C-alpha positions as CSV (number, residue, x, y, z in Angstrom):
1,M,66.4,112.8,116.7
2,S,67.1,115.7,119.0
3,D,64.9,118.8,118.4
4,T,67.5,121.1,119.9
5,K,69.0,123.5,117.4
6,L,72.4,125.1,117.8
7,E,72.6,128.9,117.8
8,P,74.0,130.2,114.5
9,K,77.3,131.4,116.1
10,A,78.0,128.0,117.6
11,L,77.2,126.3,114.4
12,D,79.6,128.5,112.4
13,I,82.4,127.8,114.9
14,L,81.9,124.0,114.8
15,K,81.8,124.0,111.0
16,E,85.4,125.1,111.1
17,K,86.4,122.4,113.5
18,I,84.6,119.2,112.3
19,Q,85.5,117.4,109.2
20,L,84.1,114.2,107.6
21,I,86.3,111.3,106.5
22,Q,84.4,109.0,104.3
23,T,85.1,105.2,104.6
24,E,83.7,102.0,103.3
25,E,81.7,101.5,106.5
26,G,80.3,105.0,106.6
27,G,81.9,108.1,108.0
28,I,84.4,109.3,110.6
29,Y,83.8,112.7,112.1
30,L,87.0,114.4,113.3
31,V,86.8,117.4,115.6
32,G,89.8,119.6,116.2
33,P,92.4,120.9,116.5
34,I,91.9,122.0,120.0
35,K,94.8,123.5,122.1
36,L,95.6,121.1,125.0
37,P,98.2,122.2,127.6
38,V,99.8,119.0,129.0
39,D,102.1,118.8,132.0
40,L,105.0,116.6,131.1
41,D,107.3,116.3,134.2
42,G,106.6,119.8,135.3
43,E,106.9,121.4,131.8
44,N,103.8,122.8,130.1
45,V,103.6,121.5,126.6
46,I,100.9,122.6,124.1
47,F,99.5,119.7,122.0
48,Q,96.8,120.0,119.3
49,W,94.0,117.5,120.3
50,Y,91.6,115.8,117.9
51,C,88.8,113.4,118.7
52,W,86.9,111.2,116.3
53,L,83.6,109.3,116.1
54,S,83.3,106.4,113.6
55,R,80.6,104.4,111.9
56,C,78.4,107.5,111.4
57,Q,75.8,108.2,108.8
58,V,77.2,110.4,106.1
59,T,75.4,113.7,105.4
60,D,76.3,117.1,103.9
61,N,73.8,118.8,106.2
62,F,75.8,120.1,109.1
63,Q,72.8,120.5,111.4
64,E,71.9,116.8,110.7
65,I,75.5,115.9,111.8
66,I,75.0,117.8,115.1
67,D,71.5,116.2,115.6
68,Q,73.0,112.8,115.0
69,L,75.8,113.3,117.5
70,S,73.6,114.9,120.2
71,S,70.9,112.2,120.0
72,A,73.4,109.3,120.3
73,S,74.3,108.0,123.7
74,L,77.9,108.9,123.3
75,A,78.6,108.7,127.0
76,E,77.9,105.0,126.9
77,Y,81.1,104.2,125.0
78,Q,84.4,105.9,124.5
79,Q,85.7,107.6,121.5
80,S,89.3,107.6,120.3
81,S,91.5,110.7,119.8
82,V,94.9,111.9,118.8
83,L,97.4,114.4,120.3
84,V,99.4,116.2,117.6
85,Y,102.6,118.2,118.3
86,G,104.4,120.5,116.0
87,D,103.9,120.9,112.3
88,F,102.7,117.3,111.8
89,K,101.3,117.9,108.3
90,N,104.4,119.4,106.7
91,A,107.5,118.2,108.7
92,D,109.7,115.8,106.9
93,E,110.1,113.6,109.9
94,A,107.4,112.7,112.4
95,L,107.0,110.2,115.2
96,I,103.6,108.5,115.8
97,R,102.4,106.1,118.5
98,M,99.3,103.9,118.2
99,H,98.5,103.6,121.9
100,S,95.8,101.2,123.1
101,I,93.8,102.6,126.1
102,C,94.7,101.0,129.4
103,H,92.4,102.0,132.2
104,T,94.5,100.5,134.9
105,G,97.9,101.5,133.6
106,D,97.2,104.9,132.0
107,I,94.9,106.2,134.7
108,F,95.7,104.4,137.9
109,G,99.4,103.9,137.2
110,S,99.3,100.1,137.6
111,Q,102.6,98.3,137.3
112,K,101.0,95.1,136.0
113,C,101.8,96.3,132.5
114,D,104.1,98.9,130.8
115,C,101.2,100.9,129.2
116,G,101.4,104.0,131.5
117,Y,105.2,104.2,130.9
118,Q,104.8,103.9,127.1
119,L,102.1,106.6,127.1
120,K,104.2,109.2,128.8
121,K,107.4,108.1,127.1
122,S,105.9,108.4,123.6
123,M,104.6,111.9,124.4
124,K,108.1,113.0,125.6
125,N,109.7,111.4,122.6
126,I,107.3,113.3,120.3
127,V,108.1,116.7,122.0
128,E,111.8,116.0,121.9
129,H,111.7,115.1,118.2
130,G,109.8,118.3,117.4
131,T,106.6,116.9,115.8
132,G,104.5,113.8,115.9
133,A,101.1,112.3,117.0
134,L,99.9,110.1,119.7
135,F,96.8,108.1,118.7
136,Y,94.8,107.1,121.8
137,L,92.6,104.1,120.8
138,A,89.6,103.7,123.1
139,N,88.2,100.4,121.8
140,H,91.5,98.6,122.3
141,E,91.3,97.9,126.1
142,G,92.8,94.5,126.9
143,R,93.9,94.0,123.2
144,G,90.3,94.5,122.2
145,I,88.4,92.5,124.7
146,G,87.1,95.4,126.8
147,L,87.5,96.4,130.4
148,F,85.2,93.9,132.1
149,S,86.7,91.0,130.2
150,K,90.2,92.4,131.0
151,A,89.3,92.3,134.7
152,M,88.3,88.6,134.3
153,A,91.6,88.0,132.4
154,Y,93.5,89.6,135.3
155,V,91.8,87.1,137.7
156,L,93.1,84.2,135.6
157,Q,96.5,85.8,135.5
158,E,96.6,85.9,139.3
159,N,96.1,82.1,139.1
160,G,98.9,81.3,136.8
161,Y,97.7,82.1,133.3
162,D,99.8,84.3,131.1
163,T,98.3,87.2,129.1
164,V,97.7,85.1,125.9
165,E,96.3,82.1,127.8
166,A,93.9,84.2,129.8
167,N,92.4,85.8,126.6
168,L,92.1,82.5,124.9
169,S,90.5,80.8,127.9
170,L,87.8,83.5,127.9
171,G,87.0,82.7,124.2
172,F,88.9,85.6,122.7
173,V,91.9,85.7,120.3
174,D,95.2,87.0,121.6
175,D,94.8,90.3,119.9
176,S,91.7,91.6,118.1
177,R,92.6,95.2,117.7
178,S,91.9,97.0,114.4
179,Y,93.7,100.2,113.3
180,T,91.5,101.0,110.3
181,D,89.9,104.1,111.7
182,A,93.1,105.4,113.2
183,L,94.9,105.0,109.9
184,S,92.1,106.9,108.1
185,V,92.6,109.8,110.5
186,L,96.4,109.6,110.0
187,R,95.9,109.9,106.2
188,T,93.8,113.0,106.8
189,L,96.4,114.7,109.0
190,R,99.6,113.7,107.2
191,T,100.7,112.1,103.9
192,K,104.4,112.2,104.4
193,P,106.3,109.2,106.0
194,V,106.2,108.5,109.7
195,T,108.3,106.7,112.2
196,L,106.2,104.3,114.4
197,M,107.0,103.9,118.0
198,T,106.2,100.3,118.8
199,N,107.5,96.9,119.8
200,N,104.5,95.2,118.1
201,P,105.1,93.9,114.6
202,K,101.3,93.8,114.0
203,K,101.1,97.6,114.2
204,L,103.9,97.8,111.6
205,E,102.0,95.4,109.4
206,A,98.8,97.4,109.7
207,L,100.5,100.5,108.4
208,Q,102.3,98.6,105.6
209,K,99.1,96.8,104.5
210,A,97.3,100.2,104.4
211,G,99.9,101.5,102.0
212,L,101.0,104.3,104.4
213,A,104.5,105.7,104.0
214,L,106.7,104.3,106.9
215,S,110.2,105.7,107.4
216,G,111.1,103.4,110.3
217,R,110.4,102.0,113.7
218,E,111.5,103.2,117.1
219,P,111.3,100.7,120.0
220,I,109.6,101.8,123.2
221,W,110.7,99.4,126.0
222,G,110.9,100.4,129.6
223,G,109.0,100.7,132.8
224,E,110.0,97.2,133.9
225,S,109.2,96.1,137.5
226,A,108.9,93.0,139.5
227,F,105.1,93.2,138.9
228,N,105.3,93.1,135.0
229,E,108.4,91.0,134.3
230,F,106.4,88.0,133.3
231,Y,104.0,90.1,131.3
232,L,106.8,91.6,129.3
233,Q,108.4,88.2,128.7
234,T,105.0,87.0,127.4
235,K,104.8,89.9,124.9
236,V,108.1,88.7,123.3
237,Q,107.7,84.9,123.7
238,R,104.0,84.5,123.0
239,S,102.8,87.6,121.1
240,G,105.9,88.1,118.9
241,H,106.9,91.6,120.1
242,L,110.3,92.7,118.9
243,E,113.0,92.8,121.5
244,E,114.9,96.1,122.0
């Protein structure tokens, strides 16, 4: 445990910004909202940003929470977060996107997939709609296999494997992603129905099985190129993604 104590002023500030979501596996600590100015095609848009840390020990002592977080090697793994726009809690209609982290597509702008396009497009759709939330899920790289394994899968794809075949050949299932924590955070931020931006029926099923109110689905196809044509076909033909 860390023996560093927060100054009283800092502790008081953080108490207002961190909340505990209790789950069957322990706790999720949610910090936010934090004003985050984002450049969307030259326009400055203010989102409210939250970040969460899951599988934590549950305690009512706030200093123990800080000690727990400060003593963990948080830099060794990534945490998920959510960008909220507008009056997400109270608006009658809201868009949401459950976006899996894609190091190559989101950061580098790789055209091997459509992830970078979907990330920006979903943010624009939320702003145009007036309210919504983008959940950015950090443990979903490569449909849950992690960045290094994704790199190995890319090597196989360069040698004729499709996305599904590459994952299976490495000993993984096609898609191992879980949305449990994200849905717990969603329940905390909003109880009214949401419209889910996705082409993936598994994401729809996750919301429905969790008993969350769903008002509809909005497809999010686009960003096609000569580099990802086969990848997009595989999504539909092998992974069951819904065509536009």
